[in-house]
C-alpha positions in Angstrom: -34.5 -50.4 -31.5 -34.5 -46.7 -32.3 -36.1 -46.0 -28.9 -33.4 -48.0 -27.1 -30.7 -46.1 -28.9 -32.2 -42.7 -28.0 -32.4 -43.8 -24.3 -28.8 -44.9 -24.3 -27.6 -41.6 -25.8 -29.6 -39.6 -23.2 -28.1 -41.6 -20.4 -24.6 -41.0 -21.7 -25.3 -37.3 -22.1 -26.6 -37.0 -18.5 -23.6 -38.8 -17.1 -21.2 -36.4 -18.9 -23.1 -33.4 -17.6 -22.9 -34.8 -14.0 -19.1 -35.3 -14.4 -18.6 -31.8 -15.7 -20.6 -30.3 -12.9 -18.6 -32.2 -10.3 -15.2 -31.1 -11.7 -13.2 -29.3 -8.9 -12.1 -25.7 -9.3 -8.6 -25.1 -10.4 -6.1 -25.2 -7.6 -4.6 -21.8 -8.7 -7.9 -19.9 -8.6 -7.3 -16.5 -7.1 -8.4 -15.8 -3.6 -11.4 -13.5 -3.0 -9.3 -10.9 -1.2 -6.8 -10.6 -4.0 -7.1 -7.5 -6.3 -8.0 -8.2 -10.0 -5.2 -7.9 -12.5 -4.6 -4.2 -13.2 -6.8 -3.0 -10.3 -5.3 -1.1 -7.4 -5.3 -3.1 -4.1 -7.9 -1.8 -1.7 -8.5 -2.2 2.0 -9.3 -5.8 2.9 -7.1 -7.1 0.1 -3.6 -8.6 0.1 -0.8 -6.1 0.0 1.3 -6.7 -3.1 4.8 -7.9 -2.3 7.6 -5.7 -3.6 11.4 -5.2 -3.2 13.2 -1.8 -3.3 16.6 -0.5 -2.5 16.8 1.7 0.5 19.0 4.9 0.9 21.9 2.8 2.1 21.8 0.6 -0.9 20.3 -2.4 0.8 17.4 -4.3 -0.8 14.2 -4.4 1.4 11.3 -6.6 0.7 7.8 -6.3 2.1 7.9 -10.0 2.7 10.8 -9.4 5.3 8.3 -7.8 7.6 5.6 -10.4 7.5 4.0 -10.7 11.0 4.5 -7.0 11.7 2.3 -4.0 11.1 3.7 -2.0 8.2 3.1 1.7 7.2 3.8 2.8 3.7 4.2 6.6 3.2 4.7 8.2 -0.2 6.7 11.3 0.3 8.3 14.2 -1.6 10.2 16.8 0.5 9.6 19.5 -2.1 5.8 19.2 -1.8 4.1 21.9 0.4 1.6 19.3 1.7 4.5 17.1 2.9 6.3 20.1 4.3 3.3 20.9 6.4 3.3 17.4 8.0 7.1 17.5 8.4 7.1 20.5 10.6 6.9 17.8 13.3 3.6 15.9 13.2 4.8 13.2 10.7 8.1 12.6 12.6 6.2 12.3 15.9 3.9 9.7 14.5 6.8 7.8 12.9 8.6 7.7 16.3 5.4 6.6 18.1 4.7 3.8 15.6 8.3 2.6 15.5 8.4 2.5 19.2 5.4 0.3 19.2 7.1 -2.2 16.8 5.5 -0.9 13.6 7.7 -0.9 10.5 7.5 2.5 8.7 8.6 2.6 5.1 8.9 6.0 3.5 8.9 5.7 -0.3 10.1 8.3 -2.9 8.6 7.5 -6.3 9.8 10.7 -7.9 11.6 10.1 -11.2 15.1 11.5 -11.9 15.0 15.2 -12.7 11.6 15.7 -11.0 10.7 17.3 -7.7 11.7 15.2 -4.7 14.0 12.8 -6.4 17.0 11.7 -4.3 19.8 9.3 -4.9 23.2 8.4 -3.6 24.6 10.7 -0.8 21.6 12.9 -1.1 19.3 10.0 -0.2 21.5 9.0 2.7 21.2 12.5 4.1 17.4 12.6 3.6 16.6 11.5 7.2 18.9 14.1 8.7 17.6 16.8 6.5 13.9 16.0 7.1 14.4 14.8 10.7 12.5 11.7 9.6 12.1 8.8 11.9 10.9 6.0 9.5 12.4 2.6 9.6 13.7 2.8 6.0 13.6 5.3 3.2 12.9 3.3 -0.1 13.8 4.6 -3.6 11.3 3.9 -6.4 12.7 6.1 -9.3 10.8 4.0 -11.9 7.5 4.5 -10.1 6.8 0.8 -10.4 5.9 0.3 -6.8 4.0 3.5 -6.5 1.8 2.5 -9.5 1.4 -1.0 -8.1 -0.2 0.6 -5.1 -1.9 3.3 -7.1 -0.2 6.0 -5.0 -1.4 9.3 -6.4 -0.3 12.1 -4.1 2.3 13.0 -1.5 1.6 12.1 1.2 -0.4 8.9 0.4 -0.6 6.3 3.0 -1.1 2.5 3.4 -1.4 0.5 6.6 -0.7 -3.3 6.4 -1.5 -5.7 9.2 0.6 -8.6 10.4 -1.1 -11.0 7.9 -0.1 -8.9 4.9 -3.5 -7.3 4.4 -4.2 -3.7 3.6 -6.4 -2.2 6.4 -6.0 1.5 5.5 -5.6 3.3 2.2 -5.5 7.0 1.5 -5.0 10.4 3.1 -2.9 11.0 6.2 -5.7 13.0 7.8 -9.0 14.9 7.2 -7.5 18.3 6.6 -6.7 18.6 2.8 -4.6 21.8 3.0 -1.0 22.8 3.1 -1.5 25.0 6.1 0.4 24.1 9.2 -2.2 25.5 11.5 -4.7 22.9 10.2 -2.8 20.1 11.9 -4.3 21.1 15.2 -7.4 19.1 15.7 -7.0 16.9 12.6 -8.3 13.4 12.6 -5.2 11.4 11.7 -6.4 8.3 10.0 -3.1 6.5 10.2 -2.8 6.9 13.9 -6.4 5.7 14.3 -5.8 2.6 12.2 -2.7 1.8 14.2 -4.6 2.3 17.5 -7.5 0.0 16.2 -4.9 -2.7 15.2 -3.2 -2.6 18.5 -6.5 -2.8 20.4 -7.6 -5.8 18.2 -10.5 -3.8 16.7 -11.5 -3.6 13.1 -10.1 -0.5 11.5 -13.0 2.0 11.6 -11.9 4.2 8.6 -10.4 2.0 5.9 -10.3 4.6 3.1 -10.1 8.4 2.7 -9.5 10.3 -0.5 -5.8 11.2 -0.6 -4.6 14.8 -1.1 -1.3 16.5 -1.7 1.0 17.0 -4.6 0.9 14.5 -7.6 3.5 11.7 -7.5 6.2 12.7 -9.9 6.2 9.5 -12.0 8.3 9.2 -15.1 6.5 10.6 -18.1 7.1 7.4 -20.1 6.2 5.0 -17.3 
C-alpha cells in the first residue's frame, strides 16, 4: 500500500513539472532588440519614441515619421565643435538628406541659463542665424530626451531607419577636433550611414565615440 502511494505521488509530481515546463512565455515579454530598462539604446535596437515642441511651438513626435529615415542631431550653437561643422558642412549634409526624403531633427537639450539654450523668438530665429537646413528644431530644455538617448556631446548623432531602428549612434565624423581645416578629408559617418540605407546595404559603421562639448543638462536632472 505504501509503495502504491509513493508511485502515485511521483506520477502527480512529474505531471506538474511537465505542465510548468510547457507554460507559454508572457505575451508582454520584451523584444530582443529593445534596450534594457535604464540602458541607453544602441545600434540595432528600437529607437525610443518621444514628443517635443519645435521652435514654432508645434508638438513633433518621432512616431509621426515612421516609415522614413530620421537623423537626430544634438546641437549647441555656442559650442566650438558645432561651430566648426556649421561653417557649411553640416548645413550641406542637412540639405542633401532632406532632399532625399530624410527627416532631420536638430535637438537642443541645453537647460535654461546654460550655453546654447534658446526659446521663444530666439528659437524661431535659430535656423536663420545658423543657416540650418534641418526639418525641425526641437527644444528639450529638461534634457529628458537627450538623456533617453544618452546624448553626451554636441554634436552627437543618431540615424534611425524606416522601421524605427537605430542604425548609427555617435560622432558626426572621424576628426575629433574643433578645427575647420579638419573637415577636409574627414570620414562622415552620418553621410555613410545614409548612403548605406539608400543602397539597401547594412550600415558598415554603426557606432563611433562622440566628441564635442558636453550637453548642458540641468544640474538637478
